[in-house]
N, C-alpha and C positions, 0 to 999 in steps of 0.2 A: 111237700114238694118244689124247689125253684130253679129254675135255672141261670145261670150267669154266666151270661155269651160274649159278653167282653170283657177286658184284661181283665187278669188276674193281677196287676200290681193297678189294678181302677184307681186308687188314690194316688198316684203320681201325678204330675202335669204333663203332657204331650211332649214337650219340649226337651223335661228331665228324659223320660222315659222312651226318647228317639235313642239317643247320647248313650242310657245304659245300655240299651240293647242294642246299639253301632256294630260293636266288635262281631255277636255271636251273628248277626245278621250278613255281614261278611264274610266272618268265617261257610255258615251258610252255606255261602255261593257260591265259595268255591269249593266247599266241597259236592255240593250236587251236580259239577261238572265229571265225578263218574257215578254213571251212567249204568245201568244195567245191560248195556255191550259191551262185547269184544270181538273187532274186529267183523261185527254187521251181525253177531250170532249172541239171542240171548241166550244172559248165563242163569239167569233168575227161576228160579221152578213156577214159580206163580206170574201172571200179567201184573205188574207191579203200574198202579196208576196212580192219577188225583183226582180229583170230582172239579172238574175244573173252572165253576165257580167260586170254589176257595178258593182261587188266586185272582182272581176279576173277573167284571162284566166285559171287559174285551176281550174276546175271544182267542182274536187272531195275537194276543199277545200272553194269554193263554197256551194258548199252543206251543207257541215259540219259548215257553218258561217251562212248561212240559216237557215236550222231544229238546229242546237247544240246554236246555239249561239243568236241566233235571236227568237227562238221557236217559229219556222215558218212550216207551213205542205204545202208548197206550192209553184213554185217557175219560173216563162216565160223563157221562152228558148230564144236568141240571136245569139251566140256569144258561140266560146270553143276553147282551147288546137289553138288560136290562126285561129280555121274554122269559116266560117257561118255558121249556125245549116243546112242550106241548102245544103252545101255542105262534111260535113260526111261519109264517107264510112261506111262499114258492121260493118265494127270488130270498130269502135268508135262509134256508133249507142248500140251496144250493149254493152260495155264499160260504156256509160253513161247512159242505162239502169238499169243496176247493181249498180251503184254510187246512182241512184233519189229510187232504190229499199232501197239502205242499208243504206239513211238516211229521207228512208220513204216517200218523196216527190212525193205530185203531181205536173201534170204542166199543170198551167192555157191557154198555148195556143203557139201556134208556132207567135215569132214575126218576121216575115221574112220580107224581103227590096221587095214583092211581088206590081210592080206597082210604085215602086222609082226609076223613072229611068223620060227619053224625051219621051211625047208626040210623035206619030210621023205627021210629017208635019206640025208641028205645028215650028214657031218661036225658036229656042235656049232659051230654059229657061235661067238667069240673077244666080240660082239658077243650076245649071246641072254642079256647075264647081268640078274637081277631087276635092272629098275628102275625108276622111272617113266616110264609110259605112259598119261597125261591119262586116270586112275581107268580104266584097258580094260586085260585081261590075253585075246586070245582063242588059243586055239593052236592044227593047226595044221587040225586035222581041226572044225571049226566057220569055217571063211571061207567055205564054200560058204553057211551059212545068214547068219552074218555080212551077208554081200555081202545078199542079199534085207533081211535089216530094214536096210540101210541104201537098197535103193531106193526101200522105205517110205518111210521118212525123209524120202527128195528129195520125195515126193511132199505129205506133211505141211506140208513145209516150204515145195514153190513152187519148188524150185532142178534144176537139170538135171544138175549134178556132185558127182559121189563122189571123193575124193582114199582114195588108194591107195598100197602101196611095195610094193617085191618082195624081201620075206624080207632075215634078216638077213643079214646080208654073212659073208662062204664066203671063205676066205683060197686058194680056187681055188675060182670055179665054175666055169669054162668045165665040167665033166662035169656039170653040171642049170643049166647056161643053157637050153640048146633046151627043155627042159622049164618052167623057172619061163616061159619066155617063152612057148606053150600054153598057160601055165595063166593070166594075162594078156591071152591072146586071149580066152580062151572069157566071163572076165567081159567084154571088152569085148560080145564077142555079145550075151552076157546082159542086161549094160545097156542097147544099141541093140530090143532088144524095145518096152523101154518109152522112149523114145528120151532116154535119161541119158547123156553123157559120163561115162568115164572118168579120171583122170587121175591117172599115175602122179607121185608128189616125186621129184627124187633127192634119197634122203638116205645122211649120209655113212655113218648103221652099214646101211645095206644094200645092195644088189649095185647098184643104178646109183645112185649119187654125183654124178660128174660131168658135163659138157655131153658130155663124149666117148661114157663111157658109156650116156646117155640120148640117141644120138645114133645109138651103134650100136643099142639095141634100140627105138629108132623104125622102123630102118630094117629091120629082120627083125621088123619086127611092121608092115605097113601099115595094116590097118585103121583107120580114119581116127576112129572110136571110142572108140582109142587116144587120147591127146595128152599130154603136160608138165605136171604141177607143177612150173612153173621155180625155181628156190631161186637165189640165187646168193651168198646167207651158205653154204648148203652146202655146197655144190661150192669154195668156199676156206680151211673149217676142214677140210676132209683134205688140203687143196694145191693144188687145180688155181686159175688163170686163169678167174672162172666169164665176165668181160668185160675185150674180146671176142675172146678166145680158145676160149673154150670154146661161149658164143653164135653164134658165128658156121659153125659147124656144125651146127644145129638146126635140120631144118624152121620156117620160125615160125610157118608155117600150123598147124602139128600143139602151139602155144605156149597151152593151155589157163587158165591158171592162174600166177600170181607170190607167192610169198612176197618179204617182204621185211627183215631183219636183215641188220647188220653184225658182222664180225670184226676181235679184233686176232692175229698173228701169234705164236707166246711162238717160245724154242728148242725142241726134241727135239720138232718134229709137233705141238708143245703148241696150243691157241689161250681165246680168251675173245670173249665176242661184247662189242660196243660198240653206242651209238645208231646207226641211219641214219645216216651222212654221214658216219662220225668213224673208220670201218676204212677195210682195204684195197679193198674193193667199190671198183668203177668203177658208182656207181651213177648216178652224172648221165649218163656214155655211156654208159650203157645204159637210163636212158631214155626218152635221145632213139630210143634203138634202137627199145625197141618199138612206143612214139609211132609213127615213121621203117616201120614196117614192121606198122604194121597193129592191133598185139595192139588189142583194146577190151575185156578181159574183168579175172576179180578180178586188183585189185591189193591185196595183204594182207599187212600190218606183224604179221610173229609176232615179236616181241619180243625175246625169250629173256633177253636183257642184265639185268639187279636189279642195275646199283649206284646207285642209288637209293633203295633200300634197301628199298622195296616193289615187287610187280606193277606196282600201279596208274601210280608219280609215276614207274617209270623207260619205263613205257609215254609216255606221256604225254611227255615229254623224247626220244623217242626216236621220237614223232608229228613234234613240232617239228620234229626235225633231217628225215624225210621227207619233211614238204613242204618246209622248207628249198633239198635238194636237189631237187622238181621243177622248184623252182622256177629253182632255177643251171640245170638244163636246162631254161630256159624255156615247163613248163608249167604252166598254171594249174589248182591239183584243190582 
């Protein structure tokens, strides 16, 4: 499996790409002015949000776009100022809180890198090679301290959710699955002491990648304080059918967050990211199902697609696609 996180149209020169994309960027910018609020009252059943660093590392600019251009009231925090959110110092935390207050934004969750590392004692994962981890690199020995840091950040940013993973994907996770589950259970129990929810993301490079695998883990860990950060795009990237196949297996009351991205399948199990609504994920059906099943938590754009040449321009186009897809699903956001 290979992941291409750059432009779908990578063969084009940047100048030609920007020229081709300019009308779409302008149209998306205009469309994004239609937000989730009418007369100050949200009409969206979800907490529609964007992961801040998908736009820019300039946190103030990202918040201005999320609030002012996209018209949203929620943002998901991952990295800013070229630092992972878990590594911000006291002054940076205070600055971030002031920016959020100025732009009237609430935080859906701390999008931490918790447990995105090798499982101790297992053969080295094929997925554990050095890579961009959103300005984070924490080995297995510091995960408990990282969890405590994330709990502290929840209090700082007035959110009750921490995103986590379940270690780099092993060729055979069966000998280690029970121990991994026990680690997740203990982390959820620790979070519960501070009324915080642990969100396990299905991630194609980690041991829980699909709806089928997520359903199995949630069944093995009945603790209601561990819920799923459902990412249909990640499931599709690994070759699964996220909706309806994977989603139908999930306990709906244990979906506590949802990431939005889209995927174009390629030969040899490769894929490219795509603007929401233009790939293989049935987002219209998925949005309808989430609303039907009473989901009302964070629905967060995690673009990954960079086909417009810059993260900001690409996110604007993908947000436009997300909103249009919500409209097709009959949902007002």
